[in-house]
N, C-alpha and C positions, 0 to 999 in steps of 0.2 A: 352542380345540378345533376339530378339523375332522372332518367325517363324509363319507366317500367311498363311493359304491356303484359296483360294477363289474358290467356286464351285457353282453349280446350274444347272438347265435345260439349254439346248442350246438356245442361243439367248436372254438371260435375261440381258446381259451387264456385265458379270463377268470379261471379259478380259479388258474392258475399265476401270472398277473399279480397277482392279489389277495394271494396268499401272499408273493410276492417284495416287493411294495410294503410289506406289513406289517413284514417283517424290516428293510427299509431305513429306514423311518420310526423304528423302534425304535432302530436304530443311530444315528440322528440325534438321539436323546434324547427322543423322544415316548413317552408311556405309551400303548401300542397295544392295542386290543381288535379282534381279527379275528373276524368273525361269519360262519359258514357258513349261508347261507339258501338254498342250492341243494339240491334233492331228492337229488342224487347224493352229497352230503356228502363231497367229496374235498379240501377245503381243508387239512386237517391235513397231508397229505403234502407239499403245496407249501410249507408253513411249516417242516416238519421235525419234526412232532409224531407220535410213534409210537402214542400211546394217546389218541385224541381223547375228549372228554367225551360222555356220552350226550346225545341231543337234548333240548331243553327240553320238547318235547311228550311225552316219556316220563313227565314228572312231572305227571300229570293231577291228583293231589290238590292239589299246590301251585298249579297254575293255577286250579283251582276255588276254592281258598281266597283267592287274590289277586284273581282277575277275576270269579268267579261270585258271585251273590247268590241268596237264597231265591226260589223261583218260577221258576228258570231264566233270570233276567236276568243282566246282566253290568255290571261297573264300567267306566266309560270310562277311568279313570286308576288302574289297579292299582299296588301297591307294587312297584318294580323295582330300587331302588337297591342291593340286596345280591346281585343275580343273578350278576354277574361273579365275585365271590369264592366264592359258594356252589356254582355249577354250571359254572364254567369250569375250564380247565387252563392252566398256564403252560408255554410252549415256549421254543425258542432265542431269544436276545436279549431274553428276558423278555416276549415277545409273549403276551398272554392270548387265549384262544380260547373261543368258545361255538358250539354247534351249535343252530340253531333247530328243525330237524325239519319235517316236513310236517303240514299241517292238512287233515283230511278235513272240508271245510266244507259239503259238499252244495250247492255253488254259490258263485260268486265274491262274491255279495252277503251271505253269511252273517255275522252279527255274533255269533259264538260266543265263549265265554270265551277259548279258545286264541288266536283271531285278535285279540281285544281286548288280551290280555296281550302278545303279540309286537309289535303295533303300538306299544303304550305303551312297551315296552322300547326299541325302536329310536328313538323320539322323545325319550325322557327320560334315557337313559343318560348319566351325568356322571362324568367321571374327574378327573384332575389338570388343572392349568392348561394344561400343554403335553401335549395328548392327541390321539389320532386313533382313529377307528373306521373300519375297512375292512369293507365289507359285500359278500360274494360272493353276488350274486343268482342266482336260478334262471335257466336259459336261456330265451330268448324274451321275450315282452312281457306275459304273463298277470299277472305280479306287479304291474305298473304300475297295475292296476285295484283293488288291494287296500289301498292306502294305506300300505304299509310303507316307502315311499321319501320320505315327507314329512319335511322337516327336513334333507335331505341337502344338503351344500354343493356337491358336484360329482358328477355321474353320468358315469362313463367307459364308453363303448361300445366294446368290442373288436370290430374288424372284420378280415376277411381277404378277399383277392381272391375275388370271386364275387357274383353278382346277389342271392342270398338274404341274404347278410350285409349288403349295402347296403340292401336292402329292410327288413330288421329294424331297422337304424339309423334309417331314415326313419320307421318306425312308432313307434319309441321317442321320437324327436324330437317327433312329433305328439302322442302321448299324454302326454308329460311336461308339456306346457303346461297340462294340466288338473289336475295333482296336486301343485302347489307345488314342482316341481323346476325351479329357475330357471337352472341352469348345467349344460351338457353339454359333453363333449369326447370325442374319439375317439383310440384307439390302434390303429394298423394293425399286425397281426401277419402275418408272412410276406409282406410287401407289396412287396418290392424289385423284383420282376419287373413289377409293375403299379402305376402311380401313382394311388392312390385319393384323394389329398388334394384335388384340384380338385372331385371329385364330392361329397365330404363337406362341404367349405366352401360349396359351392353350396346344400347343405341347411341351412346355418347351424350346422354342427358343426365347431368348430375342432379341429385335429389336434395332439396333444401330442407325437407322434413315431411312428417306425416301428421294428418289431422284426424283425430278419432271421431267416431259418432258421438254426438252430445245432445241429450234431450233439452238442455238449456237453449241450444241453437234452434231446435224445433219450436220451443216455446216463444223465443224472440220473434221468429217468423210469423207465428200465429197471432201474436200481439202487435205486429207491425213495429217492433222496436229494433234498433240497430244492435247486432250481436255484441259489440264492444260495451254497450250500456247494460248488458245482462251479465257478461262474464261467463266463467265456466271453463272446462278443460279445452273446449274448442278455441276459445280466445287465447288461453295460455299457450296452446300449440302454435297459433299464428304469431304470437309474440316471439317465440323461439325462431320461427321461420323468418320473421322480419330481421332479426339479428343476423342470421346466417346470410340472408339476402344482401344486407348492407356490407357485411364482411366480404362477400363475393364481389360486389360492385366496386368497393374500395380497392380490391386487388386488381381489377381491370383498369382502373383509372390511375394507378400509380405508375 
């Protein structure tokens, strides 16, 4: 089983990459759960799901039952093993999808039942022997302080040419060292005009590959079609990145 988180600055293409990787891994025979943990909740369209599930945070009664206790306390390990079947949907290539939803925590340190529940789910979700969890994280770095990325095998940082994108990657690298994320890698989107690989490798972030600008991707977005169903050089590049990603993860797990 592999767990992959995809993050980066807003607008760099992390959601599109997450959905495409989910479909590709499913076609490779993995039992895939794609989790939308971004406040914008756009992962469904990149997978090709027209009717995404309601966010888990909409089910307050269920969360209180699983994670809450009398007196306003919370359980550290609420029951989560039936969540995928009960609250997810199944999309193309049999990709299962869940939407986390946003948590009004009143501060990043809040230990509320919803936060406890979502953290437990991400840590303990178990599928079949050959399974993969793809987690589309919210943009930026704030989520790294809330513990939702513990237990991730590989965190992929999507970057594009620009100082802010590189600065975000550097901060993610720094913060990941304190939250049990042992392995990071980068994917460069729209990076053919500028070689970012030396700068990322200097930060200690290996590069899985580059994705070129592709008008087919723009067309897919305008038509509301999943990129993998359109094809083109963008999808070909992600296929190569997926192979490099799995080779890297297999090396970690040996």
